[in-house]
C-alpha positions in Angstrom: 199.2 86.1 -95.7 197.6 86.3 -92.4 199.2 84.1 -89.6 197.1 81.4 -88.0 196.2 82.1 -84.5 198.2 79.1 -83.4 200.7 77.4 -85.5 204.3 76.0 -85.6 206.7 78.3 -87.5 210.1 76.6 -87.8 213.3 76.0 -89.7 212.9 72.5 -91.2 213.9 70.2 -94.1 212.2 67.2 -95.5 213.4 65.0 -92.7 214.5 67.4 -89.7 213.1 70.3 -87.7 215.2 72.7 -85.5 214.0 73.3 -82.1 215.8 75.6 -79.5 216.6 75.0 -75.7 218.7 77.1 -73.3 221.0 75.6 -70.6 223.7 76.7 -68.2 227.2 76.2 -69.9 228.0 73.0 -68.0 225.2 71.4 -69.9 224.9 73.3 -73.2 228.7 73.4 -74.1 229.3 69.7 -73.8 225.9 69.0 -75.8 227.2 71.2 -78.6 230.6 69.5 -78.6 229.5 66.0 -78.3 226.1 66.2 -80.3 224.3 64.8 -77.3 223.4 65.8 -73.7 226.1 65.1 -71.0 225.3 62.7 -68.1 224.3 65.7 -65.8 221.4 66.4 -68.1 218.3 65.1 -66.1 216.3 62.5 -68.1 213.5 62.3 -65.5 212.4 66.1 -65.7 210.3 67.8 -68.3 212.3 69.4 -71.0 210.7 72.0 -73.2 211.7 72.5 -76.9 210.7 75.7 -79.0 210.8 75.8 -82.7 210.5 79.6 -82.6 214.2 81.3 -82.3 212.6 84.5 -81.1 210.5 82.9 -78.4 213.6 81.3 -77.2 215.3 84.6 -77.2 212.4 86.0 -75.1 212.5 83.1 -72.6 216.4 83.3 -72.2 216.7 87.1 -72.4 218.9 86.7 -75.4 220.9 84.2 -73.6 221.5 86.2 -70.4 219.1 84.8 -68.0 220.7 82.7 -65.1 220.9 78.9 -66.2 220.1 79.8 -69.8 223.3 81.3 -71.0 224.0 78.9 -73.7 221.2 78.5 -76.5 221.3 75.3 -78.6 219.8 74.7 -82.0 218.9 71.1 -81.8 218.0 69.4 -85.1 215.7 66.5 -84.6 214.0 64.0 -86.9 210.5 65.2 -88.0 209.3 61.8 -87.4 210.1 62.1 -83.7 208.8 65.6 -83.6 205.5 64.4 -85.0 205.4 61.4 -82.7 205.6 63.9 -79.7 202.7 65.9 -81.3 200.5 63.0 -81.8 201.0 61.8 -78.3 200.8 65.3 -76.6 198.2 66.9 -74.6 197.3 70.6 -74.0 199.0 71.8 -70.8 195.6 73.5 -69.9 191.9 72.5 -70.1 190.1 74.0 -73.1 186.3 73.8 -73.2 185.0 72.2 -76.4 188.3 70.4 -77.1 188.2 68.1 -74.2 185.2 66.1 -73.1 185.5 67.6 -69.5 188.1 68.7 -67.1 188.6 65.2 -65.5 189.2 63.6 -68.9 191.7 66.2 -69.8 193.5 65.8 -66.4 193.5 61.9 -67.1 195.1 62.6 -70.5 197.6 65.1 -69.0 198.9 62.6 -66.6 199.4 59.9 -69.2 200.8 62.0 -72.0 204.5 61.9 -72.6 204.3 65.4 -74.2 202.4 68.6 -73.6 201.7 71.7 -75.6 201.6 75.3 -74.7 200.6 78.0 -77.2 202.5 81.2 -76.3 202.4 84.6 -78.0 205.1 84.7 -80.7 207.6 87.6 -80.3 209.0 90.3 -82.5 212.6 91.4 -82.7 212.0 93.6 -79.7 210.4 90.6 -77.9 207.1 92.2 -77.8 204.1 89.9 -78.0 202.5 89.3 -81.3 198.9 88.5 -81.9 199.5 84.9 -82.8 200.9 82.0 -80.9 203.7 79.6 -81.3 204.3 76.2 -80.0 206.2 75.2 -76.9 206.5 71.4 -76.6 207.2 69.7 -73.2 208.7 66.3 -73.3 208.7 63.8 -70.4 209.1 60.1 -69.7 209.3 58.1 -73.0 209.3 61.4 -75.2 212.2 62.8 -73.3 214.2 59.5 -73.6 213.5 59.4 -77.4 214.4 63.0 -77.8 217.8 62.4 -76.3 218.6 58.8 -77.5 216.8 58.6 -81.1 215.5 62.0 -82.5 218.7 64.1 -82.2 220.6 64.6 -85.4 222.8 67.7 -84.5 223.4 70.2 -81.8 224.7 73.7 -82.4 225.6 76.4 -79.9 223.8 79.4 -81.4 224.6 81.8 -78.4 227.0 84.0 -80.4 224.2 84.2 -83.0 221.9 85.3 -80.2 224.4 87.9 -78.9 225.0 89.3 -82.5 221.2 89.7 -83.2 220.7 91.3 -79.8 223.3 93.8 -80.5 221.8 94.8 -83.8 218.5 95.2 -82.2 220.0 97.4 -79.4 221.7 99.5 -82.1 218.2 100.1 -83.9 219.2 98.1 -87.0 216.1 95.8 -87.1 216.5 95.1 -90.8 220.2 93.7 -90.3 218.9 91.8 -87.3 216.0 90.3 -89.3 218.5 89.2 -92.0 220.4 87.1 -89.3 217.4 85.3 -88.1 217.0 81.6 -88.8 214.7 81.1 -91.8 211.3 79.9 -90.2 208.2 79.0 -92.1 204.9 77.4 -91.3 205.3 73.8 -90.6 202.9 71.5 -92.4 200.1 70.1 -90.3 198.5 67.4 -92.4 196.4 64.6 -91.3 195.1 66.5 -88.4 198.5 66.7 -86.7 197.5 69.6 -84.4 193.8 69.4 -84.3 193.7 67.7 -80.8 196.0 70.5 -79.8 193.4 73.4 -80.7 195.2 74.5 -83.9 
């Protein structure tokens, strides 16, 4: 089956979806222990969540980039995730999707969430010809994410290092078997139409 040019591929259940974030250990480790972000987590900053494990590996350099040494799998409610999508705006202007550039700018200023479609990655972190969702949360969306939507937080840094070691050894089949099982996320009721998918 051919992948759609833009889509959400994720690990999810009937009620939750898993997204990924990378943090320095002083944020990531307490978050994994306590199941919520510690007080030093900045609620007033935009926080980006990524449903794609391999895109998170690309962004964090397999959990080696400075400030991204701890990779978290954050299970959140699908209800919250879909609220964010419905209230999101694309992070860039797209002709045909927005009335005009000034209307898009107004929408972007008001939206509590924004979406970027970035190239999905393979096990060697090379870009693939289709794109995956990155979802930025700010204001009300970030507050809801931290206080209402989170179900569990798991430190998947060891898994990241294990898969990376298999990739370095050239055992891509074994690496692929260790990946979290991601599948296309349902987009009923035009969930993503206003986001160009």
